[in-house]
N, C-alpha and C positions, 0 to 999 in steps of 0.2 A: 167611565167620562172623557169623547178624543175633544183637549179643546184646540187643538191645532194638529197640523203635517204635514211634513213635509218629505221629497224625492226628490233623488237624482236620477236621469235617465239621459242614453247615447241622444245627442243632438241627433244624427243620423246614424243609418244602417251603415253608410257605403264607408268602405275603408281608410280613405284620408281624412275620416275624422272621427277616427276614434280616442283619440285624447281631447273630445270635445263633448262635455256633459253639458246637460240642464236640467235649472235648479225649481222645481214647486214648493210654493211654502203657503200653506194657508193658516189664518188663525182665528177661534170662529168670533164673531163681531161680541161675543158678551165680554169674550178675555183680553181684548185689546187694551194693549199699555201697558198690560205688566209683564216683560219681557218675554215673553211666551218667542215671540218671533227672532231677537235673537240668537234665546237658545239654539233653536232650531235649523236659523243661519251658521250661526259656527261650527255647529255639526256635519251639515253639510260639504263646507272645507274643507272642514279635517276631514271628510268621509273621501274627496275628493283625490287631495295631497295623498293620500296613504293607499288609489288604488290608480294612481301615477296619473293624473287626468292634466290637462293641460293649459282645459279651460273653461271654463262655466258661463254659461250661457244664460240670460236667461230674459222670456217675455212679457212684458206690463204694458196692459192696456190702460191709455189715455183714463187720466181721471186719479186713477191711484196711487196717487203723489206718498201713500204711508208704504209701498211698500217699495217706490219707484227711493224714499227716502232709505229706509233699512237695505237695500241695498248698496247705495252710494255709501252708506255708514262703514261697510265691507270692504270698501275699495271698488266695488263694480262702476263702472264707465258708462252712457249711456253711445255707442257707439255708431245709433240711425234711427228714422222711423220708419215703419211701414204705415202709407195712407190706406185706411177705409180698410183694416186688412179684418179685423174682428169683428163680430156683430153679435151685439147683446143688448138688453136692454129697447130693442127697439130702433136699432142704430147699427150704424157702424161707427166701429172706433179707427185709430189709430193705435198702432202697437212699436211701443219705444223697445226694443233690443239694447241688453247692459250686457257687459261681460268685465270679467275679472280674469284676466292672467295669471295664472299659480307661477 
């Protein structure tokens, strides 16, 4: 049974961004609050360092305070907000950009 997953991918395929990764972390609603997100983000950061990334970027939609808090707990800072960029739940949502410089 999969209760959560994480991925680390290149931010862009342009060579000037080769040391920039983007994370994605998802935890099943039924398993939130059990430390799974903590384990996943620690592993993401460790993997990024091992692979010589310089920075990790996260794009988090407005209203996802749990994800923002998780990232901030590990040193990510909000560096900007893109207005009405994402579309889900039948409406446009702002997207917060968080960054961790390794």
